[in-house]
N, C-alpha and C positions, 0 to 999 in steps of 0.2 A: 477636272470636274467643276461645274458651276457651283458657286458658293450658295449655302442654304442658311440665311439669317435666322429663320425660325428655329432650325435645329441647333444653331449656335446658342440661341437664347435658352433652349431647353437644357443643353449641356451645362450652361452657366447656372441654371436653376438647380440642376442635379448636383453640381459642386457645392452650392449653397446648402442643399439638404444634407449632403454627406457630412459637411462640417457641422451643421446644426445638431445632427444626431451624434456625431463622434465626440465633440469636445465639451459635452455637458456633464460628464461624469464628476469632474472636480468639485463643482458647487454642490452636487448631490451627496457627496461622501459623508458630511456630518449628519444629514438626515438618514442616510442608509444605516450608519452605525447606530443611531438612536432608535430607529424603527425596528431593526432586527437584532439589536444587542450584539454587535460584532466587535471582534478585536481588529486592530489595524491590519494584521495579516489577512484575516478573512475578508475584510472589505476590499483589500488590494487584489483579491482573486478576480473581482469584477472587471477592472481594466485589463487584467491579464487575459481573461476569457475573451474580451473584445479584440485585443490586438493579436492574440494567437490565431484568431480566425483569419487574419490577413495571411499569415504564413501557411495556413492549411488550404485556403481557397484560391490563392492567386494563380497558381499553375493550372488547377482544374478549370478555373474560369476561362483561361486562355483556350483550353481544349473545347469548352462548351461554345465559345464564340466561333471557333473554326467549324463546328458542326451545325449550330443552330442560328448563328448570326447575332448581331449586336442588339437588335430590338427585343428578341425573345429573351436574351440573357438579362437585359435591363428590366423587363417585365417580371422575370423570375426573381431578380434581386429585390425588387420592391415587395413582392409577395412574401419572401423570406423575412425581410425587415418588418413588414406589417404583422406577421405572425409573432415575431419576437417581441414587438412593442406591446401588442394587446395581450400576450401571454402574461406579462408582468402587471399590466393594468387591471386585468380581470382576476388574476390569482396571485396577489402579492405575497412574496416570501423569498427567503435567501436562495433556495434551490432554483426557483423559477427565475430569479434575477440573473443567476449565472447562465442558465439556458437562454434567457432573453437577450442579454448583451452579446452572447456568442452568436446567436442568430442574426442580430442586427449587424455585428461585425462581419459575418459572412456576406450579408447583403451589400454592405458598403465596399467590401473587397471586390466583389463581382462588378460593382459599378465603376470602381477605380480602374479596373483592367479594361473596361469597355470604352470609357469616355475620352481617354487621351488620344488614341488613334482616330476615334470618331471626330474629335474636335479638329484634327488636322485635315480630315476629309471635308467636313462641313464648312470650315472657315477658309480653307485653301492652304496648301503647304507653305506658300510664301508669306502668309500672315500668322503662321503657327506660333512663332515666338511671342508676338503681340498678344494673341489670345491666351497663351499659357500664363503670361504675367497677369492678364486680366482675371483669369481663373483663380490665381493665387490670391488676388485682392478680394474676389467674391468669397473665397474660402475663409479668409481672415475676417471679413465682415460678418459672416454667419456665426463664427466662433465668438465674436463680440456681442452679437444679438442674443444668442441662446441663453446665457446666464441672466440677461435682463428679462427675458420671457419667463424664466423660472422664478425670478424675484417677483414679477407681476402676478403670476398664478398663485404662489403661496401666500402673498400678502392680501390678495383679494378673494381667496377661497372661502373665507368666513363672512363675506359681506352679506348684509341683511337683504339687499336687493341686487344680486349678481347679474352681470350681463349674460348674453346668450352663450358665449363660449364657456364661461364658468358653470352655467346651468347644465350644459351638455356633459362637462367633465364630472360634475356632481353625481350624475347617474352612473358613472363608471367606477368610481373609487370611494373608499371610506373617507369620512371627514378628517380622521386623524392621520391619514396618509396623503396629504394634499400633494406632496412631491411626486407621487406615483401618477397623478393625473397628467404629468408631462409625457408619460409613455402612451397614454391615450391620445394625446395630441400628435405624437410621433406617428401613431398608427393612422390617424386621419390624413396626415401629410403624405404618408406612403401611398394611401389609397388614391389621393388626388393625383400624385405623380404617375401612378399606374394608369389612370384614366387619360391623362395628357399624353403619355408616351404611346398608349394604344391607338390614339387618334392620329398620330403623326406618322407620315411616311418617311422611312429611313433610306438613305442612299447605300449603295454597295461600297464597302470600304476596301480599297486596294492597299495592301500593306507593303511598305518598303522592305528592302533586304534587312535593314536593321531591326524592323519590327517582327519579321518572320521568326518562327520557332527554329532553333538550331538544335543539332544533335546533343544528347546528354553528355557525350565525351568532351564537348566544348566547355561545359560548366566545370567538369573535373579538371580540365587543363587550366582554366582560369583560377580555380581554388588553390592550385599548386603555386600560384604566384604570390609572393609576399605582399606586393603592392595592393593586390585585390583584397587580401585579408585585412590589411591596415585600413583601407577605406571602408570595408564592410563594418569594422569596429567603429569607425568615425560616424557613420550613419546610425549605428546602434546607439552610440553615446548621445548623438543629437536628439533622436526621437525619445530616448530614455529621459534626457534632461527636460525636454518640452513637456512630456506627459507626467514626469515626476513633479514638476512645478505646478502644472495646472490641476493635477489630481489631489495634491496634498496642501496647496496654498490655503484654501478656505479652512481646512481642519487645523492647520498650524495656527492661523490667526485666531480661531476660536479657542484653542487650548492655551496659547501663551499670551494672548492679548484680549480674550473674552469678547470678541466682536460677534455680532449677529451674523451667522452664516447665510441667512436668507436674504439679507440686505447688503451689509458691508462686505462679507466674504464673497458673495456672488458678484458684487460690483468690482471687487479686486480682480477676480478671474476674468471678467468681461474686459477690464482695462488691459490686462495682460495680452489678450488676443487683439484688442484694438491697437495697442502700441506695437504689436508685432506687424500688423498691417501697415502702420505708418512707417515703421522701420524698413519694410520692404520698399516703400516708395522712396525713402531717403537713400537706401542702398543702391538703387538702380543707377543714379548719376555718379555715385562714389566709385562704382565699378569702372566708369569711363575715365576716372582721374587717377586712381591708385591701383596697384597690384592687388588682386583679390586676397592673396596670402597676408599682406599687411593689414587689410581691412579685417580679416578673420582674427588676427592676433589682437588688434586693438579692441574690437567689439567683444571678444571672449574675455580679455582682461577686465574690461568694464563690467561684464556680466559676473565675473568672480567677485569683484568689489561689491556689486549690488547684492549678491548672494550673502556675503558676510554681513552687510547692513540689515538685510531681511531677517537673518537668523538671530542676530544679536543686538539689533537696534531697538528703539522704542516702538510703541504701537504705530505712531505716525510715520516713523521711518520705514517700518515694515510695509505699511500700506502704500508707500510710494515706491519702494525699491523692488518689491515682488513684481508688481505690474511692469516696472521699468525693465526688468529682465527680458520681457517679451520683445522690447525694442532692440536690445542687443543680440537676442537670439535670432532675429528675423533674417539675417544674412547667412547664418551658419549652414542651413540646409542647401540652398542653391550654390554656395561657394564650395562646399564639400563635394557635391555632385559634379560640378563642373571640373574641379581639380581631379577628381577620380577618373572621369571619362576622358579627360585630356592627358591622363598619365598612361594610357594603354593605346596601342596603335591599331588594334583590331577587335572584333567581336564586341562592339559597344552595346548592341542590343542585349546580348546575354549578360554582360557585365551590369547593365542597368537593372536587369531582372534580379541578379544577385544582390545588388544594393537595395532593391525594394524589399527583399526578404529581411533585411536588417531592421525593418520597421518593428520587428518583434522586441526591439529595445524598449518600445512603449509598453510592452507587457511585462518585461523582466524587471526593469529599474523601479517602477512604482511598487511592485511586489516586494522587492528587497528593502525598499525604504520602510514599508509597512512592517515587515518582519523584524527589522532592526528596531523600529519604533516601539514594537511591543515589548522588547527586552530592555532597551536603555533609553527610550524616549524618542518622540518624533523628530526633535531637533537633531539628535544624533543620527537618526535615520537619513535625514536630509543632507548630512555630511557627504553622502555618496555622490551628491551632485558636484562636489569639488573634484572628485575623481573623473567624472564624465566630462566636465568642462576643461579640466587640465589636459585631457587627451585631445579634445578639440583644439585647444590652444597650441598643442604641440604640432598639429597638422600644418599650421602656418610656417613652421620651421623646417620640417623634414620633407614636405611634398615638393616634388620636382616635375611639374607637368611638362609634357612634350610641347604643348602650346599654351602660352600664357594668355590671360585675358587682355584684349586689345584696349589700350588706354589712349587718351588724347595726347598727342605729342606737341608740346608748346614750343613754338619756334622762338629762338633767341633773336632779339633785335640787333642789327649790326651797330657796332660802336660808331 
């Protein structure tokens, strides 16, 4: 099929929006706790509701695509996310917040299922690897930008002469809930994306055998394999670590180091995602030099060191080491995925689907951190990240892929 640069651009824009809406929860947690008077456990229900939507909607979304096509599912996804965003913006409250983030999560899950095979079709199968890496960089850049947008909104919300965007948001939310205005902005973004997608012609996507749905008994067969369960737990631990850090970082810095969550806390979360993007760029050439298992061991060890400095160091050390963990976490997901898929000889499509359901780690781990934090303190709750990182560390030792990542072979000069 002929490549479609316009559609590739829209897919990249969709990746940006998904990340922009997904990874804003961490900087908002201190405000949510203060506005709704919540315990750490109750506020952790919100990221739980968001990520559990991925587990619920991923398989139904695939069925919807088979029936209605990619364009209609994307349009429906942005409608669901729009409703979820404006629900909280117009009727702020804890109950509506849970429903809101769940609906946004459903919309983002639908989009994730659509855009990966669509990117292969629009960009050309031979360029899919390049565009996949580009999409991850776009995803990371949005996670870097969204906390800065939040910081800008809350610091300018009370300006005597606000600009046009702030004046629009003033009409949506109460002055004492400036952070809620971010969800009004999300709604506007979803509306704009709906209009753009509606106006663009979509190609027909031809799925490969790996992307086609397989019988349910194949999933049962895979789940009976120990290696599948081990790598499922690996992805569970990675996403749990990523979201546990980004969700609780700002609250931890506020509680233990008394930093302003609107400025310093939000900036720390932004740097976390920014350094994760930079780490991805650094990791690409490293994969061509070293065995990916060795890289995983080294980066995870350094992440464990940074976690210790973050939890027990001074305020300056925490503000450096928390974001730095994003750099060391950057290679974990792609390495675990590649080791997993290279450890089985068949049914890679179904195995990838099983690995994607492990994203629910992003729902479970932050909730457990909050629950422990309510009983013995947030620092103790974040000890859970030692367990998730140590499991990821162990993967570098016990994984035995059938195909190792190809590295540059340096020729020895003749004596």
